[in-house]
C-alpha positions in Angstrom: 137.0 170.8 -138.5 133.5 170.2 -137.3 133.0 169.6 -133.2 130.6 167.1 -134.2 131.7 163.5 -135.0 130.0 161.6 -137.6 129.0 159.0 -134.8 126.8 162.1 -133.1 125.3 163.4 -136.4 122.0 165.2 -135.7 118.8 163.7 -137.2 118.4 164.4 -140.6 116.2 167.3 -141.0 117.5 169.4 -137.9 120.2 171.5 -137.6 123.0 171.3 -135.4 122.1 172.9 -131.9 118.3 172.9 -132.5 116.2 171.3 -129.8 115.2 167.8 -129.8 112.3 166.5 -131.5 109.0 165.7 -130.1 108.5 161.6 -130.0 104.9 161.7 -132.0 104.5 158.1 -131.6 104.7 158.3 -127.7 102.7 161.2 -127.6 100.1 159.5 -129.5 99.9 156.5 -127.4 99.5 158.9 -124.2 96.7 160.4 -125.9 95.1 157.3 -126.7 95.6 156.1 -123.0 94.4 159.3 -121.7 91.3 158.8 -123.9 90.7 155.4 -122.9 90.9 156.5 -119.0 88.3 159.3 -119.2 86.1 157.0 -121.4 86.4 154.3 -118.6 85.9 156.8 -116.2 83.1 158.4 -117.5 81.1 155.7 -119.0 77.7 154.9 -117.9 78.4 151.1 -118.1 79.7 149.6 -114.4 83.4 148.5 -115.4 86.3 147.7 -113.5 90.2 146.3 -114.2 90.7 143.5 -112.5 94.1 141.8 -111.9 95.3 138.1 -111.9 94.3 137.6 -108.6 90.6 138.5 -108.9 91.5 141.7 -107.3 89.7 145.3 -108.4 92.6 147.2 -109.5 90.4 150.5 -111.1 86.6 150.9 -110.9 84.7 153.5 -113.0 82.0 155.7 -111.4 79.0 153.6 -112.8 80.2 150.5 -110.9 80.8 152.6 -107.7 77.1 153.8 -107.9 75.4 150.4 -108.7 77.5 149.1 -105.5 77.0 152.1 -103.3 80.6 152.1 -102.6 83.0 155.1 -103.9 85.4 154.0 -106.5 88.5 154.3 -104.6 87.2 151.7 -102.1 86.6 149.4 -104.4 90.0 149.2 -105.0 91.6 145.8 -103.9 88.2 143.9 -103.2 87.7 140.5 -104.8 85.1 140.7 -108.1 84.1 137.3 -106.9 82.4 138.7 -103.6 80.9 141.6 -105.5 79.1 139.7 -108.1 78.2 136.5 -105.8 80.6 134.0 -107.2 81.5 131.2 -104.4 84.2 128.0 -105.2 81.2 125.7 -105.2 79.6 127.7 -107.9 79.2 125.9 -111.1 80.6 128.8 -113.0 83.7 129.4 -110.7 86.1 127.3 -112.7 85.4 129.4 -116.1 85.9 132.4 -114.3 89.2 131.5 -113.0 90.5 130.2 -116.3 89.7 133.7 -117.8 91.6 135.7 -115.1 94.6 132.9 -115.8 94.4 134.0 -119.5 93.2 130.2 -120.6 89.8 131.4 -121.7 88.6 134.2 -123.8 85.5 135.2 -122.0 83.2 134.6 -119.0 79.6 135.6 -119.1 76.9 134.7 -116.2 73.7 136.4 -115.0 73.7 136.9 -111.4 70.7 138.4 -109.0 72.7 141.3 -106.9 71.4 143.8 -104.6 71.7 147.7 -105.6 72.6 149.9 -103.1 69.0 151.3 -102.4 68.3 147.8 -101.6 66.1 146.6 -104.4 66.8 143.5 -106.4 68.9 143.8 -109.6 69.7 141.1 -112.0 73.1 141.8 -114.0 74.9 140.2 -116.8 78.7 139.9 -115.7 81.3 139.8 -118.4 85.1 139.2 -117.7 87.5 139.5 -120.8 91.3 139.7 -120.6 92.8 142.9 -121.5 96.2 140.8 -122.8 96.6 138.6 -125.4 95.5 135.0 -124.0 98.1 133.4 -126.0 101.2 135.5 -124.4 101.3 133.4 -121.7 101.0 136.5 -119.2 97.8 136.7 -117.7 98.2 140.3 -117.2 94.5 142.4 -116.3 91.1 141.8 -117.3 88.2 144.0 -118.0 85.1 143.3 -115.6 81.6 144.6 -117.0 78.5 144.5 -115.0 75.1 145.2 -117.2 71.8 146.0 -115.5 69.7 143.8 -117.4 66.7 143.8 -114.9 63.7 145.0 -117.3 64.8 142.5 -119.7 64.8 139.7 -117.1 61.7 140.5 -116.0 60.2 141.0 -119.3 61.4 137.8 -120.2 60.0 136.3 -116.6 56.7 137.6 -117.7 56.7 136.3 -121.0 58.3 132.9 -119.8 54.9 132.9 -116.9 52.7 133.6 -119.6 54.5 130.6 -122.0 54.5 128.4 -118.8 51.1 128.6 -117.2 47.5 127.9 -118.5 45.5 130.7 -119.5 42.1 129.1 -118.0 43.1 128.2 -114.4 46.3 130.1 -114.1 47.9 127.0 -113.1 51.3 125.8 -114.4 50.7 124.0 -117.8 52.3 120.4 -119.2 55.6 122.1 -120.2 56.4 123.8 -117.0 55.2 120.6 -115.0 57.8 118.3 -116.8 60.3 120.9 -116.4 59.5 120.8 -112.5 59.4 116.9 -112.8 62.9 116.6 -114.4 64.2 119.1 -111.8 62.7 117.4 -108.9 64.4 113.7 -110.3 67.7 115.0 -110.9 67.7 116.3 -107.0 69.9 114.3 -104.3 68.6 114.9 -101.3 70.8 114.2 -98.2 70.2 113.8 -94.5 71.1 116.6 -92.4 73.0 114.9 -90.0 75.0 112.9 -92.5 77.0 113.3 -95.9 75.3 109.8 -96.9 72.4 110.4 -99.8 68.9 109.1 -98.3 66.5 107.2 -100.6 64.2 110.2 -101.8 60.9 109.4 -102.8 58.5 111.0 -105.4 54.9 110.6 -105.8 52.1 111.6 -108.2 48.4 112.1 -108.5 47.1 112.3 -112.0 43.6 113.4 -112.1 40.9 113.5 -115.0 37.1 114.8 -114.6 34.8 112.3 -115.3 32.4 113.3 -118.3 33.5 116.4 -118.6 32.7 116.6 -122.3 28.9 116.4 -121.4 29.3 120.2 -119.7 31.0 121.3 -122.7 28.8 119.9 -124.9 25.4 121.0 -123.1 26.3 124.2 -121.3 29.2 125.3 -123.6 33.0 125.9 -123.4 32.6 129.2 -121.4 30.8 127.2 -118.7 33.4 124.4 -119.1 36.2 126.9 -118.5 34.7 128.3 -115.6 34.5 124.5 -114.0 38.0 123.9 -114.9 39.1 126.9 -113.0 37.1 126.3 -110.2 38.5 122.6 -109.8 41.9 123.8 -110.1 41.3 126.4 -107.2 40.2 123.2 -105.0 43.0 121.1 -105.8 45.6 124.2 -105.2 43.7 124.3 -101.8 43.9 120.8 -100.9 47.7 120.6 -102.1 48.5 123.6 -99.6 46.9 121.6 -96.6 48.6 117.9 -96.8 49.6 117.3 -93.4 52.4 115.3 -94.3 54.0 118.4 -96.0 56.2 120.8 -94.0 56.8 123.4 -96.5 54.7 125.2 -98.5 52.1 123.0 -101.1 52.6 120.4 -103.6 53.1 121.4 -107.3 49.7 121.4 -109.3 49.7 121.6 -113.0 46.8 121.4 -115.7 48.1 119.2 -118.3 45.7 119.7 -120.8 41.6 119.4 -121.2 40.2 118.2 -118.1 43.6 116.6 -117.0 45.5 117.7 -113.8 48.6 116.5 -111.9 49.5 116.9 -108.2 53.1 116.3 -107.8 54.5 115.5 -104.2 58.5 116.2 -104.9 59.6 114.4 -101.1 56.8 111.9 -100.9 56.6 110.3 -97.3 55.2 107.0 -98.6 52.5 105.4 -100.1 49.9 106.3 -97.5 50.5 110.1 -98.1 49.6 110.0 -101.7 46.5 107.7 -100.8 45.2 110.5 -98.2 45.8 113.2 -100.9 44.1 111.5 -103.5 41.0 111.2 -101.0 41.2 114.7 -100.3 41.2 115.7 -103.9 38.5 113.1 -104.7 36.3 114.8 -102.0 37.4 118.5 -102.7 36.0 117.6 -106.4 32.8 116.0 -105.6 31.4 118.9 -103.9 29.2 120.9 -106.0 30.1 124.0 -107.8 28.3 126.7 -107.8 29.1 128.4 -111.4 27.6 132.0 -112.0 24.2 130.6 -110.5 24.3 127.3 -112.0 25.0 124.2 -109.8 27.1 121.6 -111.1 28.4 118.2 -109.7 31.0 116.2 -111.3 33.7 113.5 -110.5 37.3 112.6 -111.0 39.4 109.4 -111.2 42.8 109.6 -110.1 45.8 107.4 -111.0 48.3 107.3 -108.0 52.2 106.8 -108.0 54.7 106.5 -105.5 58.2 105.2 -105.8 61.7 105.9 -105.2 63.2 108.8 -107.3 66.3 106.7 -108.0 65.8 105.0 -111.3 62.5 106.8 -112.3 62.3 108.8 -115.6 59.7 111.4 -116.3 58.6 109.1 -118.9 58.6 106.6 -116.9 56.9 108.0 -113.9 54.1 109.4 -116.4 53.2 106.2 -118.1 52.6 104.6 -114.8 50.4 107.4 -113.8 48.4 107.2 -117.7 48.1 103.4 -116.8 46.8 103.8 -113.3 44.5 106.4 -114.4 42.8 104.3 -116.9 42.5 101.4 -114.7 40.6 104.1 -112.3 38.4 105.1 -115.4 38.0 101.2 -116.2 37.4 99.8 -112.8 34.5 102.4 -112.8 35.5 106.0 -112.4 35.1 108.3 -109.6 37.8 106.7 -107.5 41.1 106.7 -107.2 43.8 103.7 -108.3 47.1 103.1 -107.0 49.9 102.0 -109.4 50.3 98.0 -109.0 53.6 96.6 -110.4 52.1 93.0 -111.1 49.2 94.4 -113.0 51.1 96.5 -115.1 53.2 93.6 -116.1 50.3 91.7 -117.2 48.9 94.6 -119.0 52.3 95.0 -121.0 52.2 91.1 -121.7 48.6 91.7 -123.3 49.9 94.5 -125.0 52.7 92.5 -126.4 50.3 89.6 -127.1 48.1 92.3 -129.0 50.7 93.5 -130.8 51.9 90.2 -132.4 48.6 88.2 -132.4 47.5 88.8 -135.9 51.1 87.9 -137.9 51.2 84.7 -135.4 48.7 83.1 -137.7 50.7 83.3 -140.7 53.7 82.2 -138.9 52.0 78.9 -137.9 52.2 79.6 -134.1 49.0 78.1 -133.0 48.2 74.5 -132.6 45.1 72.6 -131.5 44.6 70.1 -128.4 41.6 68.1 -128.0 39.7 67.2 -124.8 37.4 64.1 -124.8 33.5 64.4 -124.0 32.6 61.2 -122.3 29.2 59.8 -121.9 28.5 59.9 -118.5 26.5 56.5 -118.4 28.9 54.4 -120.1 32.4 56.2 -120.2 32.6 55.9 -124.0 34.0 59.3 -125.4 31.1 60.6 -127.8 33.7 63.7 -129.2 36.0 65.8 -128.5 36.4 70.0 -127.8 39.0 71.7 -129.8 41.2 74.2 -127.7 43.9 76.3 -129.1 47.3 76.8 -127.9 49.5 79.7 -128.9 53.2 78.5 -129.2 54.4 82.0 -128.5 58.5 82.6 -129.5 58.6 84.7 -126.0 56.1 83.5 -123.4 56.0 79.7 -124.3 52.5 78.0 -124.6 49.6 80.0 -123.9 46.4 78.7 -123.1 43.1 80.8 -124.9 42.4 82.4 -121.8 45.3 84.5 -122.4 44.6 85.5 -125.9 41.1 85.2 -127.1 39.7 88.4 -125.5 42.3 90.3 -126.9 41.6 88.8 -130.3 38.0 89.4 -130.1 38.9 92.9 -129.0 41.2 93.6 -132.2 39.1 91.6 -134.5 42.1 89.1 -135.4 39.5 86.4 -133.7 37.9 86.3 -137.2 40.8 85.0 -139.0 41.9 82.8 -136.0 38.5 81.2 -135.7 38.6 80.3 -139.4 42.1 78.3 -138.8 40.9 76.8 -136.0 37.4 75.7 -137.7 39.2 74.2 -140.6 42.1 72.7 -138.6 39.8 70.6 -136.3 37.1 69.7 -139.1 40.2 68.6 -141.1 41.7 66.4 -138.2 37.9 65.1 -137.1 37.7 63.9 -140.8 41.4 62.4 -140.6 40.6 60.3 -137.6 37.5 58.8 -139.3 39.9 58.1 -142.2 42.7 56.5 -140.1 40.1 54.3 -138.0 37.2 53.4 -140.3 36.0 50.7 -137.7 36.5 52.9 -134.5 33.7 55.4 -133.4 33.2 58.5 -135.4 33.8 61.2 -132.8 32.2 64.6 -133.3 34.6 67.8 -132.9 33.5 70.8 -130.9 34.7 74.1 -132.0 34.3 77.4 -130.1 32.8 80.6 -131.8 33.4 84.2 -130.8 30.5 86.6 -131.3 32.7 88.6 -133.9 32.7 85.3 -135.8 28.8 85.6 -136.1 28.3 89.2 -136.7 31.3 90.0 -138.9 31.5 87.3 -141.0 29.3 85.0 -143.1 29.4 81.9 -140.5 27.1 79.7 -142.5 29.0 80.2 -145.9 32.6 79.3 -144.0 31.1 76.3 -142.4 29.7 74.7 -145.4 33.1 75.6 -147.5 34.8 74.0 -144.6 32.5 70.7 -144.3 32.7 70.5 -148.5 36.5 70.9 -148.5 37.4 68.4 -145.4 34.6 66.2 -146.1 33.5 66.3 -142.6 29.8 65.2 -142.0 27.5 68.1 -140.7 26.5 66.0 -137.8 29.9 65.6 -136.5 30.5 69.1 -136.1 29.3 71.2 -132.6 29.7 74.9 -132.6 30.1 76.3 -128.9 28.9 79.8 -128.3 28.7 81.2 -125.0 25.6 82.1 -123.4 26.0 85.6 -123.6 26.2 85.6 -127.4 23.4 83.2 -127.8 20.5 84.9 -125.5 19.1 87.6 -127.0 20.0 87.0 -130.5 18.1 87.8 -133.2 17.8 89.1 -136.8 21.3 88.0 -138.8 22.5 86.0 -136.0 19.4 83.9 -135.3 19.1 83.4 -138.9 22.9 82.0 -139.2 22.2 79.8 -135.9 19.2 78.0 -137.6 20.5 77.9 -141.2 23.7 76.1 -139.3 21.2 73.9 -137.4 19.4 73.3 -140.6 22.5 72.0 -142.3 22.8 69.4 -139.5 25.6 71.2 -137.1 25.0 71.0 -133.5 24.6 74.2 -131.7 25.9 74.3 -128.0 25.7 77.0 -125.4 28.9 77.3 -123.3 29.2 78.0 -119.9 25.5 78.0 -119.2 24.0 79.4 -115.9 26.6 82.5 -115.8 25.2 84.8 -118.5 21.8 86.2 -119.1 20.4 83.1 -118.1 17.0 83.7 -119.9 15.2 80.5 -120.3 12.6 81.8 -122.5 15.0 81.6 -125.4 15.7 78.0 -125.0 12.3 77.2 -126.6 13.1 79.3 -129.5 16.7 78.7 -130.4 18.4 75.9 -132.7 20.4 74.8 -129.6 20.7 70.9 -128.9 23.5 70.8 -126.1 23.7 73.0 -122.8 27.1 73.1 -121.3 26.7 73.6 -117.5 29.7 75.8 -116.3 32.2 74.3 -114.0 31.3 76.7 -110.9 28.0 74.3 -110.7 30.0 71.0 -110.7 32.7 72.0 -108.1 29.4 72.3 -105.7 29.4 68.6 -105.8 32.8 67.8 -104.1 32.6 66.4 -100.6 33.9 68.3 -97.7 36.1 66.3 -95.0 32.7 65.4 -93.4 31.2 63.9 -96.3 28.6 66.4 -97.1 28.1 68.5 -100.0 29.4 72.0 -99.3 26.9 73.5 -101.6 23.5 71.6 -101.8 22.0 74.5 -103.8 24.2 73.8 -106.5 22.9 70.4 -107.0 19.4 71.4 -106.9 20.2 73.9 -109.8 21.8 71.1 -111.6 19.2 68.8 -111.3 16.5 70.9 -112.5 18.4 72.3 -115.4 19.0 68.9 -116.7 15.4 67.8 -116.4 14.7 71.1 -118.0 16.9 70.7 -121.1 15.7 67.1 -121.3 12.3 68.5 -121.6 13.3 70.5 -124.3 15.0 67.7 -126.3 18.4 69.0 -125.1 21.8 67.0 -124.1 23.7 68.6 -121.2 27.5 68.4 -121.0 29.2 69.0 -117.7 32.6 71.1 -117.1 35.1 70.5 -115.3 34.3 67.1 -113.7 37.6 66.4 -111.5 36.4 63.5 -109.3 34.7 60.4 -109.1 32.4 61.6 -106.8 31.2 64.7 -109.1 30.8 62.0 -111.9 29.0 59.9 -110.1 26.4 62.5 -108.6 25.8 63.8 -112.3 25.3 60.3 -113.7 22.4 59.9 -111.2 20.9 63.4 -111.9 21.0 62.2 -115.7 23.7 64.3 -116.9 24.2 63.1 -120.4 28.2 63.7 -120.9 31.0 65.2 -118.8 34.3 66.9 -119.5 37.4 67.5 -117.3 40.2 66.6 -115.7 38.9 63.2 -114.3 38.7 61.8 -117.9 41.4 63.9 -119.3 43.2 67.0 -120.1 43.7 68.2 -123.6 45.9 66.4 -125.6 47.6 66.2 -129.0 45.4 64.5 -131.8 48.0 61.5 -131.7 46.6 60.7 -127.8 43.0 60.9 -129.3 43.6 58.6 -132.2 45.1 56.0 -129.6 41.9 56.3 -127.9 39.9 55.6 -130.8 41.8 52.7 -131.7 41.3 51.2 -128.2 37.6 51.2 -128.7 36.8 54.8 -127.6 36.5 54.0 -123.5 38.1 56.6 -121.1 39.4 55.4 -118.2 39.3 58.0 -115.4 42.6 60.0 -115.6 43.4 59.1 -119.3 44.6 59.2 -122.0 
């Protein structure tokens, strides 16, 4: 029998007594491991093996050379200290999750210090060396890549992208980036953890008449001027006595627009002082290649609490305020006014809804009596338009007529007012054939005279409504009538020839060129209420403005000599009415007699014989 039992039979392919075979699989694994270790040690890429606690287990020579520490001495050191990670860093949590095997990769960019002291930008990567799904954190591999050259190139490209080529100032993109960052900050007091109300300020500057420089001297001169302005703005921003550290952020937003951002404003006065200094600096003459130039600037100033402020909201306020500075006469700063802005927003809302409001039937007419000063009998009425706005309620003409004149919608609105007023005057006639026939006075805007065939419109309306031309009075402002020539003058003459009465409204406040009165087809002068207000008595029984009475007396006498009648506006007291009657004023209009009322009240007045008692109807 053999000495070898069946249970201890040699492996197949070997003979009894032969030496044991080499385990090729283990040998291969060991060979691979040695190769990996050799690659790890000799790699030019800085690497380290890290344990689950974040400490270095093994570091290669590349990492040792980068940190200036022997590879053996790096063992046991925390990786976080090597790469500048701290628990308050936003990347700390992601890093810890990789060490715990809960995340497959961590990557960040850090500014480190090379062993020779120079700054080093590095891309840090940490990945698990074990299967993250195995439940065992095991080890992780740290790699540190020197990306200093790439980072500096990116910074240079970013600088070119974020700065203006002409002035070298930050451009619009960088400005908004800085502004957004400033509004995201939550500053704290040094002695307390309670947040203090941080404030922010902005001076938004635009050169006055810069286009003329480009047009007359060329764009090269314009660019030199912009660069010189940028230098002065930067100098002023760096010398703000309110500012303790560094200078304010100055940017060119495009064209001839600049912005100076005050990130920690000390209050409105700081911004106003800064705006004064900026204006003074810009207004000093510039010497550009031997050419002396003088320019001015307009500045919109905004200062407010950072909380609740958005970049878009701040810039909208600054842009609005800059527009005010331009509209107020240029070469000045204007501070943002929330009340004025609310008025502007309301005006904009009215402008956007004005045109369709006529189609929606949102307008209505009220009528204010024009009363004979001698007998108290109502001679006519002035049609005054009201807007029943769905959001703002009932609006008087002073709230929207100027807007309508600007955007041209006054033409449609004026046509509607003319037709409605004439139809109503005719209705009163038909309903009260035995009562006094009242004329109706309708205001006409300048654009209606220039942009439409007013004569044809009036003729058509009179024909349509059946109203006699002598019962229609058209009121034009003094500025619209004085100096009329060509088509406007021919239109007024044609209307007068038709029998329509022409009245000059607010007389005495515009051009007041009396020479035109003899050449214009005018039949009525309406004295502005500012003269009539001077007819009040003070507590001592004296006229506070005797000059007004003298002027009115002279105007009434002049008008009568020219064959014109005179209407006094804004008659509010019996004393005013009596004095105007003695002077010879023909008709009066004002709250003494009546406010503007609905057409039904005028009908009641006609039925009563047309005599207006003070304070009625």
